[in-house]
VMD Tcl script that draws the C-alpha trace (Angstrom):
set ca {
  {39.15 49.41 -17.67}
  {36.98 51.39 -15.07}
  {34.18 49.05 -15.87}
  {35.73 45.90 -15.99}
  {37.17 46.84 -12.43}
  {33.59 47.84 -11.06}
  {32.33 44.68 -12.75}
  {34.64 42.43 -10.78}
  {34.23 44.36 -7.40}
  {30.49 43.47 -7.80}
  {30.67 40.29 -8.87}
  {33.19 39.57 -5.95}
  {30.63 41.17 -3.44}
  {27.86 39.23 -4.63}
  {29.52 36.19 -4.54}
  {30.83 36.67 -0.68}
  {27.15 37.94 0.35}
  {24.87 35.28 -1.32}
  {27.49 32.70 -1.88}
  {28.24 31.81 1.63}
  {26.17 29.30 3.41}
  {25.35 29.83 7.25}
  {26.85 27.36 9.63}
  {23.39 26.19 10.69}
  {22.77 25.30 7.26}
  {25.97 23.38 6.86}
  {25.29 21.63 10.14}
  {21.78 20.77 8.90}
  {22.94 19.25 5.85}
  {25.44 17.28 7.49}
  {23.65 15.65 10.75}
  {21.93 13.19 8.32}
  {25.39 12.28 6.63}
  {26.99 12.15 10.28}
  {24.58 9.43 11.50}
  {24.81 7.56 8.69}
  {28.51 7.41 8.90}
  {28.47 6.52 12.61}
  {26.24 3.82 11.51}
  {28.09 2.33 8.94}
  {31.24 2.70 11.12}
  {29.91 0.58 13.72}
  {28.86 -2.17 11.41}
  {32.25 -2.35 9.80}
  {33.84 -2.42 13.20}
  {31.20 -5.55 13.90}
  {32.36 -7.36 10.60}
  {35.60 -6.59 11.62}
  {35.44 -8.41 14.85}
  {33.55 -11.15 13.12}
  {36.09 -11.73 10.30}
  {38.83 -11.68 13.09}
  {37.06 -14.34 15.09}
  {36.34 -16.28 11.99}
  {40.29 -15.97 11.06}
  {41.23 -17.48 14.78}
  {38.55 -20.12 14.14}
  {39.99 -21.26 10.88}
  {43.50 -21.28 12.68}
  {42.10 -23.59 15.11}
  {40.66 -25.64 12.39}
  {43.94 -25.84 10.64}
  {45.72 -26.87 13.33}
  {43.27 -29.47 14.19}
  {43.36 -30.70 10.52}
  {47.19 -30.98 10.90}
  {46.90 -32.99 13.99}
  {44.58 -35.13 12.67}
  {46.36 -36.08 9.55}
  {49.63 -36.66 12.05}
  {46.76 -39.17 14.04}
  {45.74 -40.57 10.94}
  {49.65 -41.34 9.73}
  {50.30 -42.83 13.50}
  {46.94 -44.88 13.26}
  {48.03 -46.37 9.81}
  {51.56 -47.05 11.28}
  {50.08 -49.04 14.12}
  {47.56 -50.89 11.81}
  {50.63 -51.85 9.72}
  {52.65 -53.11 12.72}
  {49.46 -54.93 14.42}
  {49.09 -56.59 10.83}
  {52.61 -57.58 10.91}
  {52.41 -58.94 14.41}
  {49.23 -60.72 13.27}
  {51.04 -62.25 10.40}
  {53.99 -63.42 12.79}
  {51.71 -64.85 15.58}
  {49.96 -67.05 12.78}
  {53.27 -68.38 11.32}
  {54.18 -69.00 14.84}
  {51.10 -70.79 15.27}
  {51.41 -72.85 12.15}
  {55.35 -73.76 13.16}
  {53.74 -74.92 16.73}
  {51.04 -76.77 15.37}
  {53.23 -78.70 13.25}
  {55.93 -79.06 16.15}
  {53.08 -80.55 17.66}
  {52.09 -82.76 15.37}
  {55.60 -84.01 15.17}
  {55.74 -84.56 19.08}
  {52.69 -86.55 19.07}
  {54.11 -88.90 16.05}
  {57.06 -88.98 18.06}
  {55.22 -90.11 20.99}
  {53.45 -92.98 19.00}
  {56.58 -94.22 18.15}
  {58.18 -94.15 21.50}
  {55.18 -96.00 22.84}
  {55.32 -98.48 20.11}
  {58.86 -98.77 20.29}
  {58.54 -99.37 24.41}
  {55.29 -101.90 23.77}
  {58.13 -103.79 21.19}
  {61.01 -103.62 23.96}
  {58.54 -104.71 26.58}
  {57.44 -107.85 24.47}
  {61.22 -108.39 23.76}
  {62.25 -107.92 27.36}
  {59.50 -110.63 28.37}
  {60.36 -113.03 25.46}
  {63.89 -112.58 26.95}
  {62.81 -113.51 30.33}
  {61.12 -116.41 29.30}
  {64.19 -117.99 27.85}
}
mol new
graphics top color blue
foreach p $ca { graphics top sphere $p radius 0.5 }
foreach p [lrange $ca 0 end-1] q [lrange $ca 1 end] { graphics top cylinder $p $q radius 0.2 }
display resetview
């Protein structure tokens, strides 16, 4: 048992004396890692800022798309209304042309009737 205890104490002493690294050694080993980590953190931060900017631009684009869709629907409604108005105007023009033709026909008949009545009046006067 003394041998085991002595062996345990010796192994414990050897681990504590030879197994520990000095602070300088640890700093020397960690410094390159710290530099790389800080560079990576700065890259990650710049990427995050770009992603945030892109997300805000996407929101603006989505809003613009929505406004464009609304404008398109309004334009389509306006086009439909304009077509309806054009059709109504064309129908009104046709009705006006027909009325003008009827008025011209009536004016011709009135002229003919006036001529006939004038001749009849002259004949009446001669008698």
